[in-house]
C-alpha positions, 0 to 999 in steps of 0.5 A: 314637089313635096319639098316644094309644097312645104316651102311655099306653104311656109312661106305662106303661112308667115305672109311675105311683107309685100312692101319690104322689097329688098330684092333678096327676100328669098335669101332671108327666108332660105337661111331660116329654112336652113334651121327647119327640123333643128331647133324651134322655129320661135328660135329661129330669130335669134340664131339668125338676128345674132348672125345679121348683127354681126354682119352689120357691125362688120360690114360698116367697120370694114368700110371705114377700116378701108377708108382709114387704109387709104388714109395712110395715118395707121389709125385703122386699129384704133377703136376711137376712130370708129366710136367717133362715126357711131360704128363699132370696133370689130376685133380681128377674130369677129370680123365677117372675112374670119368667120366666113372663112371658117364657116365650114370648120367643126367649131364654127359655133365657138368662132361666133360665139367667141367673135360675141365676146370680143366684141362685147369686150371691146364695145361697152354698150353691147355688155351682156347683150349679144347671144352666145350660144351658137356652140350648143349642141343642138345647133347643127353646125353644118347648117350653122355653116351654111347658113353663114354662107348664104350672107352673099349681100351687104346690110352694114355699109354706108349706101345699105345703111342709108337705105335702113336694110338693116331695119327692114331685115328686122321687120322681115324676120320679127314679123315671120318668127315674132311669136313666142311665149305671148310675145307677138310683133307689131305691125309696121303700119300700127306702129306708125300709126300710133307714132303718128297720131301721139307725135313724140317730137321732144321729151321722154317716151315709154314702152312698159313691154317694149319687144324688139322696140318698134316703137322706138325706132318709129319714134326716132324716125318720126323726129328725123322727118320732121326735121328733129334731132335724134337725142330730142327724145329719151327712150325707156323701156321694160321687156319680161323675155330675156332674149326679146330684151337683148335684142331690143338693145341690139335693135337701138345699139345699131340705129345708134338709139340710146334707150334705157332699158332698166338693168335687166329683162323684168316684169313690168308689174312685180318689177317696175324698173322705172318707178320714178318715170312720168313720160311725156309719150307711152307708146305699148302694145301689151299682150292680150288678156294675160290671165297669170300676171301676179294681180293676187299679189298686187290688190293694194298697189298704188297704181290701182287708182281707178279700180282694182283689176281682175286676178284673172285678166291684165288688160285693166292692170296695163292701162291703168299701169300706162296712165300712172306713168303719164306726166301731167301733160302726157300723152299715151297711144297703146293697142288693146284687145276689143273686149276692154272697149265693152267688157263689164265683167269683174268690175272692169266697167267700173274701172272703164268708168272712172277713167272715163269719168276723170277725163282721161280718154282722147280717142278710141280707134277700131282697127280692121281685122288680120292686120297681125301676122300671127294672133287674129284677135280683134284690136283697138287702140286707145290714146288717153292724156292728163291734159284735155286742155291743150290745145283746146279744151275737149275735157268733156269729149271723146273721138270715136273713130272706125276704121274696120273697113280700112286696109289693103290684104296683101296677102291672103291673111294679112292686112295692111293700112296705107300711108293714105289711110294712116294719114286720114285717120292721123289728121283726123285726130289732129284736126279735131284735138286742134279745133280746125277742120274736123266734121262728124262722118257717119259711119268713120267718126264721131265726136261724142260728149260725156252725156252720150257716152254715159247713155251707152253705160261707158261702152267705148265701141266706135260703132255705137257712136259713129253710125252706119254709113250711108249706102250709095243710091242705086240709080239703075233701074230694077228691069235693067239690072236684072236683065243684066245680071241674068245676062252675066250669070248665063255667061258664067254658067257657059263657062262653067260648062266649058271648063268642066269638059276641059277638065274632063279632057285632061284627066282622061289624058292621065288615064282618069275617066268618069 
């Protein structure tokens, strides 16, 4: 009974994604549950996702292998036959059938590591990317073998690829186990909203803190959904944490996305991997309120055009870094802590004022609570651009959207935006931007001119501008309402007495009477 409670409480803690509908969520959870007590929870995803990647490329390879065998031309062991269809060639000792047959051997960790090494040798795009630490002593080999045995479902065959099963499995694990060393997973609804707002149809896309690559994946989906071509966008990213950098490389590789993530993992502020880049689109979810970001070494940095960020908080360093990377017609959408909209500490208000007066801020959106899986801090979305003259001149305007009342609680602790709500927010922005069918809506959106923003001392909190939604008028007469409410209250009182008596009876049956 105790084990069941623990299992359930952990499931609830991370919040099963109600919209996932994979059909094997319990198996996915069971995989992570196998590792409990053996390694840190933050390491679950690296162990499991490495195996998932291996299973994915093996499924895809095996399906193509069977086709080539059936054709009878003898090309089934030729790597070029697979690479031509964006399928990784898998050597014999890395094929899932071999790994599965070896699952119960004490050397299963070394067998998996050897498989990863052989795959990297055969596929240059994966060099230095795959995890190769399954033989480490602290990883229980019996549990690891049991974990391998749990893979009874396909994730890499043609049908699974069409349904993006792998992407959804990645989302599952990254959302549940994506918090370590300041890293946290950006929920799909926020990523989708950012992408729909900036519409990255064609050009260079940059994320200075790309994590596992969710922004890039959603950008590719956006392009494909709008009849564009995958190679219309060019990916540039940077990630500080080595394991996450490799995870991003894997995430892009299995989707056939050719991304430049720099030579290695590196700190964006002190070791910019894309110094000369000027991006058409920037999407980012920087870590909030980072204190130790190296600001004391960067006081003379050329990126601080609008003011030197405080040493004790990196928020405005991220904002200015993003602005510095924009092309002359570029647009950026990024997540920030709500404090960035109104802070007056350490000169941040002066930096915000200078950015506003430079005509860079296009739109601010405040988001509802509980959107993130592992952090509770309220967030907002900033949209900045260097080209407020197109498609119409809005140089003197900023759009404010208050979306705090949106979203639905899909678990006790987690909220998601619906596709309709994402469309409502993005349509509002594009209608305002294009000058078509836009109107201010009290309590939701307001187009404010710079003079009004100045009167609010450059504070960008949308609630200051959009006003309070007018409450619906109550047409029910007071006497009728009180009669109805007291009647409902009396009914509830009666039910409570009945329930109290029922509880007493049940307790009496098991020997507890009071």
